[in-house]
N, C-alpha and C positions, 0 to 999 in steps of 0.2 A: 741188598741194601750196602751202600756205601758211605763210607764215615770217612770224612778229611778232618787230621788233625794239623792244625796250624799253631804260628807262634808269630809275633811279630818282630822277632830277633832271632840270632841263633844264640843257643847254650840256655834256653829255658827248660828244656825236658820235652822237646816235641817228640825225638823219636824215643825218648824213653817210654812216653805213654803210648806210641803208637805200636811200638814192638812189642807190649808186653800186652797190649790189648788184641794184638794179632794171637799172640801165643796162648793166651788165655781162653780165645773162643776156638771151638772144636772144628777143623777143616775149615779153616779162613784163608782169605788171600791177602797179603800183605804186598803195597805197593811202594817203592821209594822212588816220588818225585823230585827228591832234592839233587838235581841231576849234575850240581855241580860239585857236590861234596858229598855222596851217597854213603852212608855209614851203618845203614840195616843190616846188610849183608854181614857185617863184623859180628853182629849180634848172632843172626840164626844161622850161618856158617854155614849156608846151603848145598847142598850137593847139585852141581851146575847140570840142568838138563839140554838148555838150549840157549844160542847166543844170535842175535840176529844184529845187523847193520842197521843204520838209519840215515838214509839218505837223503836229500833235497835236490831242485832242480835248478840250477843256474845258467843264467845266458851266456852262451858263448857266441862271438863275433865272427862272422866270416868277412873279415877285411876287403876282400875283392868284389864281394855283393853291396858293403854298407856306401850310401852316397853321401852321408851327414848330414841327410835331412832333419836329425834332432827330432823326431816325432816320439820315438822312445824316451828321450831325454825329458819330455815335456810331460809325458803319461807317466812316468815315475815318479808315485807320491813320497816315497821313500828316498829319492836322493840317490839311489843306489847305480844310476847312470850318468855319465857326464863327457860331452864334449870338447876337446881342445882342437889339435891339429887329426885326432881320431877317436872312434868312439872307447870310452873305459868304464869297465864293469865292478864295480865294489861289492863282491861278494859278500864280505861280512854285514853288511848291511841291505842285502836282497833278501826280500821275504817269500819268492820264489812263487808268485802268483802267476806269473806267466803272460802278462799283459803286454809287457815290451815286446816279445815276438808276434802277437797277434796283430798291433799295431804297426809293425815295420811294413812298409811298402816293397820292400826289396827281398823279404824271408832273409835278411841277414843274421838273423838270430837264431841261435837253437839252444835247447835245455841238453845241459850236461848232467849228471848226478855227482854227487861231493858227499862223502862219507862225514857227518856231524858226530856220531856217536853209536854207541850200544844199547840193546836190550837186553838183559840177562835174565833166564827162568829159573829157578831151582827149587829144591824141597828140602826143608827142615821140619822133620818129624810131620805133623798134621799140616802143618803150613807153607802153603806155596808162595814163594819168595820172588818178586819181580823187580827187579834194579836197575834203573837208567844212569848211564854214563856220558856226559858230554864229553868230547874230545878237547884238550886244551887247546885253548884261542880260539875257540867257537862264540860268537856272540849272544847268539841264541838257541835254548834249548827247548822253544815251545815244540817242534816236531816231534821232540823225542817225547815226552809229556803224553803229545795227542795219540803218540803210538801205544803208549803204557796205558793209557786210559781207553783206547780202543778196544783193546783184548778183549776176547771171552772170559770171562771170569766166572766159574760156576763153581766153587767149593761146596764142600758138604753142606756148611753152614749157610750157604747164601752169603756171607758177609765180607766184606773188601775194604781193610785198613789203608788208606791214602797217606803217606807221609809227606806233607806238602812241602815245599821251600821253605826257608823263614823268609818274613817279609808281607810286602803285599804289591809285587809286580807281576807283570804278564803271565809269566810261571805259575804264579799262586791262583791267579785267577782262572786257570784250565783246569786246577783243581776241585776249585769250589764251585764252578759251574755244573759240574756233574754229580756234586754229591746230594745225597739224602739229607746228611745232619754233619754240623760242623763243630769240634772240640776244638777251643782257642786255649792255649797253654801259657799261663802267665806267671812271671816271677815276682817276688815282692820288692820291686826297686822302682824307683820314679823314672828313670830310663826306660827298664823293661814295660812301664805302663803307659809311655809314650807311644811305643810301637804298637803295645797291644791295643790300643785306643785305633790304630790305622787299619790293623787287621780287622778289627771289630766293623767299622765302617764298610769295608769291603766286602763282608759276610752281608753285613745288611743290606748292601746295594745289591746282591744277588737275590735277596728275600729269602736266605737260607734259614731254617731253624738253627740255634746253637746255644752251647754252654761251654762253662770255662772249667778248668782244672787248674788249680793253685799249687803250684810247685815250691818246693823249699821253705814250707811254711816254718816259722819259728813261732813257738807256745809263748801267747801272752805279748808278743809284740805287733804294732801295727801295721797291716798290710794294705799299700796302696792300691794292689791289686784288688782286693776284696773291697775297697770302698769305691774303686772305679764301678765295679759289677753290681753293688748296690746303687750306687746313681743311676746306672742305665738300665737297671732291671735285668740283669744277666744273671742266668740259674747258675750257682756253683754246683758243679756235680762232684766232685772231689777234691781233697787238699793232702797233698803229699808232704810228709815232712821232712824238715830238712836232717837228715838221718846219715851219719858217717858210714855206717853199715851199707845203706843203699848205695851211697857214693862208690864205694869200693867195689861191689858187686858189678855197678853199672862201668866203672872206669876201666875193670878186666873184660869188658865187651862180653857180660854175661847176662842172661834175661833172668831180671828178678823174682818174675812168677814161677819160674823152674829151680829157684833156689830157697823161695824162702815163703811159707805159709801164709804169715801176716802180710806180705804183699800179693800174693796171688788170689785172697779173700778180697785186701782193696781194689783189685783190679777188675775181679768178677763183679764185684757189686757198681764198679764204674760201669763196665758192660752193660750190665742189666738196666742200670739208670737210662744210659745214652738210649736203648732198644725201647725202653718205655716211652721217655721224651720224643723221641721220631715217631712212634705210632701214635701220639696223642696228636701230635701236628699234623700227622698224615690224614688222620680221620675228621680232624678239625674239632677235635674235644678240647675245647678252650675254656670251656664253664669250670664248673668245681673240680672236674678231674684233674684239669691242669694246674688249678690253683693249688691242690694238696701235692701235687708232683713238684712244684716251686717251694712247698713250705716244706719238703722231705727233707730228712737229714743229708747230706752228699756223704760220699764214702769216703774213708780215711782215718789216721790214725787217730782214736779217741784223745789221745792228748796234744793233739794238733787243732784246736779251737781256733775260729775267729776271733781276734780281738775286740772287747769293747771299748766303747769311749773310756779314754784315760789310760789305755794300754793295759787293763785288767782282761783276764779270759775266764 
């Protein structure tokens, strides 16, 4: 089973949830798809077992063969080719489809490999850790994410946690497409809810089952993310309190479930809830069982309860 953890913006706690879910599951696989700023490895500190370069094909022009017919320019829908006094290739916006070479009547275009980043595989206790890293200056990391997600992940638990990039762009779509269940992490701010709504809309477009984890909850305070979930009928899977101790552990790049029994219980309960929800959706039990699941108390600190109308809890 593949569980994608998403957020509408950076800093909501997406990696906190991803890393600790992977750590609490026995023999899981963790995939860091936040290729522009991967940080899951800072928590797991894995022993590196393998490093693979990720390359893409970029067209190279043979000036002696090119006669300036412009058929390749007209074919390219990404405007990666232009002709003035000679043919120019803008490799930063090339999608490596290879079409330009196919339509060239003079066979003046051939593909050359260009490295855009790396995929690293490592091991941290019983968690297999995969990390994608986009080279500085590269415009698109989609090929790296495709390579990460195309690997054969067969951990002992059969569970794969995907730490998605923040936001709702193309990179995120790649992680959602192959997921069996999506966890949306939200913070209790209006700005956070605005971005949360966009990633929620994206997951809905893909028709994926989903639930929310509310991070940085303040007891007795109104939570805009909670109100949004109630309005949209999104199941709240867990509430993580605004806890200075948790903040210190996380800031020191330590995995909280390996340090604090209270949070090990919280994330264990969250994992059980997610697996139960995913099975209910997969088997199509949308009747009484699903209703009972929606009404079940989410994982979280008993002191961190949703605010009722008027700010009382």
